[in-house]
Steps between C-alpha positions, in 0.01 A plus 500: 500500500552138602276248320249332730542130546222299325406164658556223250183351353664311222531119501827357594684513178858388415749738331445344163126595514603868564744482208212372270281777628772753442558386140127533438495846658685637196151486338546233240299183464749214521491137449686265738762458233541882470553520881768233473678701225489804723635294785796380283594864460496541870715188556811703530444612846179453690242259369517176298189279553429182331217510235298272728533758791354777276191286411454399864508865606259609217250234621539619861450865395187404299363321803546831701358719213830681484529434128247416231536293192368536141511183293563539122427205288764394251470246216731206520668629819402511869283799594694814599432623855572868546526619856460847635516645851176604660444807719512277801830353373643843457401598840658184660811556291539870604442396866772249484743762333412755762463298814678162482793473744844525346662169553840365417528322165546128494853416400557164351844511356640165402842642426526655847382166645765302302758744631380461860579128464830564321686286750376195312648586171812676354567855430538434130137375483382795710675731258326329206158541661560859607638590154200342325266692726699825441461457120133447540472817725690704235237382246214597730660850557530548122143376437356727770689800366359432155148450648526836693564681180207327331264573786621841599233706320195287497520318831708706747442302812600163351800691359599602853483132608720420203752754643470336845555151348802618307654641821408195691689271247797751489516448872498124460778527260706718749419238773612210279830676418555562879434123562736394226768720646440349844537139352834615342610633843397178673697295243810723555471460873459117469810484274703709753417253776 
């Protein structure tokens, strides 16, 4: 049976706000710092906000009563602010999961941009840039494979994303290898002329 469309009643929220709600939906009370640590584990593939963005979204979510905060006093340290998702926040988050349109990801790829303007540099420099990026992509693939193993039992859906991310970076490596081969071919053709 098809799920009925539910009209959106949530405030206009950016993706980072939904990511914060999602992290809080695991059921733990988290500080802004805790949320940032989670985000750093998500950096491999799909989300890497600045610390200031997280606090901005927490304030926005508080204003809309989508999260609540408990303040714990600490001696000789700033008070600890523990955030948790509200029922309204969980409803808005689930509505976003179930009904938000699927849009294309934003691709900001500085290496691809540099390659696009490759006519302004030499192939040796392009190879250096591509090789450096390839090495980084190999590290990401390794890190995601390790993360997948770590997450597999306790957090199966994040583990699936780690699998996706690993495949993404493996595809990047394949693409870089193809581009490097094309640069070699271009060099051979230029030498033959």
